[in-house]
LOKOLKOL-770587 format. One line per 4 residues: number of its first residue (from 1); their letters; for each residue x, y, z of C-alpha. Coordinates in nm, 3 decimals, padded with zeros to 5 digits. Layout:
! LOKOLKOL-770587
NUM	a	X,Y,Z; ...
//
This chain:
! LOKOLKOL-770587
1	xxxx	01.070,28.235,13.758; 00.808,28.074,13.540; 00.919,28.287,13.236; 01.280,28.183,13.300
5	xxxx	01.175,27.817,13.310; 00.986,27.855,12.980; 01.291,28.011,12.815; 01.503,27.724,12.934
9	xxxx	01.256,27.469,12.803; 01.246,27.637,12.459; 01.633,27.642,12.447; 01.655,27.282,12.556
13	xxxx	01.404,27.161,12.297; 01.595,27.338,12.013; 01.934,27.215,12.136; 01.799,26.858,12.175
17	xxxx	01.650,26.841,11.832; 01.961,26.986,11.677; 02.219,26.769,11.840; 02.057,26.424,11.923
21	xxxx	01.933,26.137,11.727; 01.579,26.218,11.601; 01.457,25.873,11.689; 01.482,25.985,12.052
25	xxxx	01.230,26.274,12.010; 00.961,26.078,12.182; 01.135,26.134,12.517; 01.123,26.515,12.456
29	xxxx	00.747,26.486,12.363; 00.677,26.319,12.696; 00.857,26.597,12.886; 00.659,26.866,12.705
33	xxxx	00.332,26.697,12.798; 00.438,26.694,13.173; 00.524,27.067,13.150; 00.191,27.150,12.983
37	xxxx	-00.010,26.944,13.237; 00.164,27.126,13.526; 00.089,27.459,13.367; 00.453,27.546,13.300
41	xxxx	00.361,27.569,12.935; 00.039,27.694,12.778; -00.138,27.485,12.520; -00.034,27.717,12.243
45	xxxx	00.323,27.713,12.362; 00.315,27.329,12.381; 00.173,27.304,12.023; 00.440,27.547,11.894
49	xxxx	00.727,27.342,12.044; 00.581,27.009,11.933; 00.548,27.134,11.575; 00.897,27.268,11.574
53	xxxx	01.036,26.935,11.687; 00.827,26.741,11.423; 00.955,26.979,11.145; 01.315,26.922,11.251
57	xxxx	01.261,26.542,11.243; 01.105,26.550,10.899; 01.392,26.775,10.772; 01.652,26.528,10.902
61	xxxx	01.473,26.233,10.749; 01.476,26.407,10.405; 01.847,26.483,10.440; 01.915,26.119,10.554
65	xxxx	01.729,25.977,10.256; 01.907,26.213,10.019; 02.243,26.113,10.168; 02.161,25.742,10.146
69	xxxx	02.064,25.791,09.780; 02.384,25.977,09.700; 02.596,25.722,09.873; 02.421,25.439,09.701
73	xxxx	02.500,25.593,09.360; 02.859,25.638,09.455; 02.888,25.278,09.565; 02.735,25.164,09.233
77	xxxx	02.987,25.364,09.036; 03.273,25.235,09.252; 03.159,24.875,09.200; 03.139,24.928,08.820
81	xxxx	03.491,25.075,08.830; 03.619,24.784,09.040; 03.464,24.533,08.810; 03.631,24.694,08.501
85	xxxx	03.956,24.693,08.681; 03.940,24.323,08.757; 03.841,24.242,08.396; 04.098,24.456,08.215
89	xxxx	04.471,24.479,08.288; 04.735,24.693,08.129; 05.092,24.571,08.139; 05.421,24.641,07.965
93	xxxx	05.795,24.684,07.999; 06.083,24.899,07.878; 06.428,24.773,07.823; 06.747,24.989,07.773
97	xxxx	07.041,24.815,07.612; 07.403,24.875,07.527; 07.523,24.630,07.258; 07.869,24.567,07.141
101	xxxx	07.918,24.350,06.834; 08.242,24.234,06.669; 08.248,24.016,06.356; 08.563,23.897,06.181
105	xxxx	08.635,24.105,05.881; 08.397,24.379,05.987; 08.399,24.687,06.190; 08.331,24.658,06.565
109	xxxx	07.994,24.813,06.640; 07.854,24.980,06.958; 07.489,25.068,06.983; 07.235,25.209,07.224
113	xxxx	06.901,25.039,07.194; 06.563,25.021,07.356; 06.255,24.804,07.351; 05.912,24.922,07.460
117	xxxx	05.601,24.706,07.487; 05.252,24.768,07.619; 04.947,24.546,07.620; 04.584,24.532,07.731
121	xxxx	04.440,24.197,07.841; 04.062,24.181,07.893; 03.838,23.910,08.031; 03.492,24.044,07.960
125	xxxx	03.303,23.714,08.014; 03.378,23.387,08.182; 03.626,23.164,07.994; 03.716,23.422,07.724
129	xxxx	04.013,23.649,07.699; 04.118,23.913,07.444; 04.462,24.064,07.421; 04.615,24.350,07.219
133	xxxx	04.979,24.447,07.234; 05.198,24.713,07.071; 05.578,24.693,07.060; 05.869,24.900,06.929
137	xxxx	06.068,24.779,06.629; 06.011,24.738,06.258; 05.858,24.451,06.059; 06.124,24.192,06.156
141	xxxx	05.933,23.930,06.356; 06.238,23.839,06.560; 06.320,24.178,06.704; 06.135,24.450,06.886
145	xxxx	06.451,24.658,06.942; 06.511,25.007,06.818; 06.852,25.162,06.778; 06.938,25.517,06.883
149	xxxx	07.010,25.669,06.539; 06.879,25.899,06.256; 06.902,26.225,06.439; 06.623,26.176,06.686
153	xxxx	06.391,26.028,06.421; 06.045,25.936,06.546; 06.041,25.553,06.591; 05.781,25.312,06.472
157	xxxx	05.555,25.068,06.664; 05.398,24.750,06.542; 05.115,24.513,06.642; 05.297,24.267,06.866
161	xxxx	04.994,24.054,06.941; 04.617,24.051,06.891; 04.418,23.738,06.995; 04.107,23.582,07.132
165	xxxx	04.146,23.295,07.371; 03.903,23.041,07.528; 03.984,22.845,07.846; 03.765,22.588,08.024
169	xxxx	03.920,22.346,08.265; 04.219,22.192,08.101; 04.121,22.295,07.753; 04.246,22.620,07.588
173	xxxx	04.232,22.749,07.236; 04.354,23.066,07.071; 04.335,23.247,06.742; 04.508,23.561,06.599
177	xxxx	04.861,23.674,06.658; 04.965,23.526,06.987; 05.251,23.450,07.224; 05.380,23.096,07.153
181	xxxx	05.510,22.968,07.481; 05.173,22.864,07.633; 05.091,22.650,07.325; 05.433,22.525,07.211
185	xxxx	05.708,22.431,07.455; 06.080,22.464,07.369; 06.345,22.473,07.639; 06.584,22.693,07.445
189	xxxx	06.564,22.951,07.160; 06.737,22.718,06.914; 06.438,22.706,06.683; 06.211,22.997,06.808
193	xxxx	06.328,23.347,06.885; 06.150,23.474,07.194; 06.007,23.772,07.011; 05.833,23.561,06.737
197	xxxx	05.460,23.574,06.789; 05.302,23.337,06.532; 04.971,23.395,06.348; 04.698,23.131,06.311
201	xxxx	04.518,22.898,06.546; 04.631,22.665,06.832; 04.488,22.451,07.102; 04.608,22.264,07.406
205	xxxx	04.470,22.026,07.653; 04.622,21.962,07.989; 04.530,21.687,08.246; 04.677,21.575,08.581
209	xxxx	04.819,21.232,08.621; 05.029,21.042,08.871; 05.349,21.207,08.762; 05.230,21.574,08.732
213	xxxx	05.059,21.714,08.427; 05.039,21.574,08.073; 04.946,21.782,07.778; 04.878,21.767,07.407
217	xxxx	04.892,22.069,07.171; 04.841,22.135,06.804; 04.838,22.441,06.573; 04.797,22.567,06.220
221	xxxx	05.011,22.877,06.160; 04.984,23.094,05.852; 05.314,23.199,05.701; 05.182,23.402,05.414
225	xxxx	04.879,23.491,05.198; 04.957,23.503,04.830; 04.695,23.675,04.614; 04.829,23.522,04.298
229	xxxx	04.816,23.160,04.419; 04.574,22.930,04.595; 04.865,22.744,04.756; 04.945,22.957,05.059
233	xxxx	05.236,22.846,05.288; 05.139,22.709,05.628; 05.310,22.551,05.926; 05.146,22.260,06.114
237	xxxx	05.254,22.111,06.442; 05.151,21.870,06.709; 05.321,21.823,07.045; 05.271,21.594,07.349
241	xxxx	05.452,21.653,07.680; 05.474,21.575,08.040; 05.553,21.802,08.335; 05.662,21.621,08.658
245	xxxx	05.770,21.697,09.010; 05.883,21.467,09.296; 06.022,21.624,09.606; 06.300,21.861,09.504
249	xxxx	06.314,21.722,09.150; 06.117,21.879,08.871; 06.124,21.878,08.489; 05.941,21.863,08.158
253	xxxx	05.982,21.665,07.838; 05.800,21.709,07.507; 05.805,21.571,07.156; 05.685,21.770,06.853
257	xxxx	05.626,21.697,06.486; 05.617,21.998,06.255; 05.581,22.046,05.871; 05.566,22.329,05.633
261	xxxx	05.364,22.327,05.317; 05.400,22.525,04.998; 05.701,22.703,05.144; 05.967,22.872,04.931
265	xxxx	06.319,22.974,05.056; 06.455,23.311,04.969; 06.346,23.668,05.031; 06.010,23.823,04.964
269	xxxx	06.156,23.979,04.652; 06.200,23.642,04.483; 05.883,23.465,04.611; 06.015,23.351,04.944
273	xxxx	05.865,23.410,05.286; 06.160,23.524,05.487; 06.475,23.739,05.469; 06.756,23.539,05.641
277	xxxx	06.856,23.348,05.330; 07.072,23.077,05.492; 06.850,22.781,05.408; 06.948,22.583,05.093
281	xxxx	06.637,22.368,05.077; 06.259,22.429,05.066; 06.151,22.112,05.246; 06.090,22.121,05.619
285	xxxx	05.915,21.853,05.828; 06.060,21.675,06.128; 06.057,21.627,06.502; 06.184,21.825,06.797
289	xxxx	06.254,21.683,07.143; 06.268,21.939,07.428; 06.348,21.874,07.795; 06.442,22.027,08.126
293	xxxx	06.544,21.847,08.440; 06.605,22.042,08.763; 06.637,22.031,09.130; 06.616,22.267,09.431
297	xxxx	06.922,22.282,09.652; 06.969,22.514,09.951; 06.736,22.781,09.815; 06.867,22.757,09.463
301	xxxx	06.720,22.600,09.154; 06.942,22.434,08.902; 06.821,22.265,08.579; 06.971,22.110,08.263
305	xxxx	06.802,22.207,07.939; 06.817,22.072,07.582; 06.656,22.073,07.245; 06.718,21.835,06.953
309	xxxx	06.585,21.894,06.597; 06.592,21.673,06.296; 06.444,21.774,05.959; 06.327,21.450,05.791
313	xxxx	06.211,21.622,05.480; 06.519,21.789,05.348; 06.731,21.645,05.059; 07.049,21.766,05.214
317	xxxx	07.269,21.638,05.491; 07.253,21.965,05.685; 06.941,21.858,05.863; 06.985,21.859,06.242
321	xxxx	07.045,22.085,06.537; 07.084,22.065,06.907; 07.122,22.291,07.211; 07.223,22.198,07.557
325	xxxx	07.288,22.408,07.868; 07.180,22.491,08.218; 06.971,22.745,08.416; 07.042,22.861,08.768
329	xxxx	06.845,23.077,09.005; 06.918,23.191,09.364; 06.743,23.478,09.537; 06.761,23.789,09.306
333	xxxx	07.025,23.622,09.091; 06.985,23.403,08.783; 07.212,23.267,08.501; 07.209,23.044,08.204
337	xxxx	07.448,22.881,07.964; 07.363,22.738,07.617; 07.582,22.568,07.347; 07.399,22.558,07.020
341	xxxx	07.478,22.381,06.692; 07.237,22.461,06.415; 07.286,22.319,06.058; 07.175,22.501,05.749
345	xxxx	06.845,22.319,05.688; 06.747,22.198,06.036; 06.482,22.469,06.081; 06.334,22.754,05.874
349	xxxx	06.580,23.040,05.895; 06.319,23.306,05.990; 06.272,23.148,06.333; 06.602,23.113,06.533
353	xxxx	06.722,23.365,06.791; 06.826,23.675,06.600; 07.109,23.753,06.850; 07.292,23.426,06.771
357	xxxx	07.497,23.523,06.460; 07.209,23.748,06.325; 06.969,23.457,06.347; 07.142,23.258,06.071
361	xxxx	07.139,22.883,06.036; 07.469,22.698,05.972; 07.625,22.823,06.293; 07.744,22.704,06.631
365	xxxx	07.853,22.875,06.950; 07.813,22.967,07.316; 07.571,23.193,07.500; 07.620,23.300,07.872
369	xxxx	07.370,23.524,08.051; 07.338,23.654,08.405; 07.076,23.872,08.563; 06.999,24.049,08.891
373	xxxx	06.669,24.178,09.021; 06.700,24.526,09.194; 06.338,24.493,09.302; 06.011,24.347,09.193
377	xxxx	05.997,24.558,08.879; 06.351,24.645,08.783; 06.637,24.418,08.680; 06.985,24.417,08.528
381	xxxx	07.116,24.170,08.273; 07.430,24.076,08.081; 07.424,23.844,07.775; 07.729,23.733,07.581
385	xxxx	07.734,23.532,07.256; 08.044,23.381,07.092; 07.936,23.211,06.760; 08.099,23.077,06.452
389	xxxx	07.979,23.032,06.091; 08.018,22.661,05.988; 08.113,22.732,05.629; 08.327,23.053,05.641
393	xxxx	08.464,23.003,05.998; 08.382,23.374,06.066; 08.350,23.444,06.438; 08.113,23.683,06.595
397	xxxx	08.098,23.815,06.947; 07.803,24.006,07.104; 07.785,24.168,07.443; 07.451,24.303,07.569
401	xxxx	07.404,24.498,07.891; 07.032,24.555,07.980; 06.825,24.766,08.223; 06.462,24.654,08.232
405	xxx	06.152,24.769,08.407; 05.809,24.612,08.409; 05.492,24.801,08.478
//
């Protein structure tokens, strides 16, 4: 009977040390002492079982410490990865397009096209941001489209933007090749094609007031660097504006003055800085007034938009431009309409929307667009232009059908 009890005690000690928390071994030690004192266990048997229990406890402590160390290292790695992910973001989009174009006196043209863009935005330290973006397309600053052609030829990609930006409170400043809209407001693309990312430096200050937010912005934009001359062409601008909101009414109005220095019209082959060739004067400097006034009605947003431009520096009568239209948005649907009238020397002809009669000046016409979001990332779009050349009275119609996905 005594032998069976000893066997049971040994088995119980081994099972207890293997399956319970080792902080509870003191209870087992007390039990072994009682069995030794009653003579159930000899002193040598007692010492053997106590040593075995202590060895198991030490082994578990070693394993526990090793596990804690491993988990700690993994947590540190995870925190580093999480920190990198919050400081660096990758974003982009791909757009597939069918485009139909019909110009008086020319052949109707149908094209398949695509646009692909990808960018990396990093915020390595507080208040600073760096961005680098690559886009499809050639050297035309007003287009990142590529056409399906040339027997599956490998297409090119260009630097779309590369900048450093500083932000602190209401102050922000940027240098490099950057996206314009955060530093220069225009309600339409009458003067600035949406794909044009200027090069140079710009700054903006925004402050809250009783009406909403007021801002002031300025920039020095480099048009070219001419090795054979010290008179490089630049564009300067200053803008003040006000955003406002009251109940369901919202809007924005801004006034800008801009000027070009040491600028020559024509193509790069004859000393000019652009390739459109529809300006007839070199002198550009004037004001631009941009506005939007909107309201929210029954879940929809509707606004009236306008731009007015007057070139005070030109020696010609073809010195002004205007665009007026509306924007509408309801749920997954959106639409816009713009009527534009752009005289020959109202703006430098390397800037206007390239889809409106090839980006020429000296034109007027209509644009109607409608879009539908299939989901958060994918959308469909239709854009139609009907434009006329002021001098030749040639008409051009363009229809674009788009499928776009963001990632």
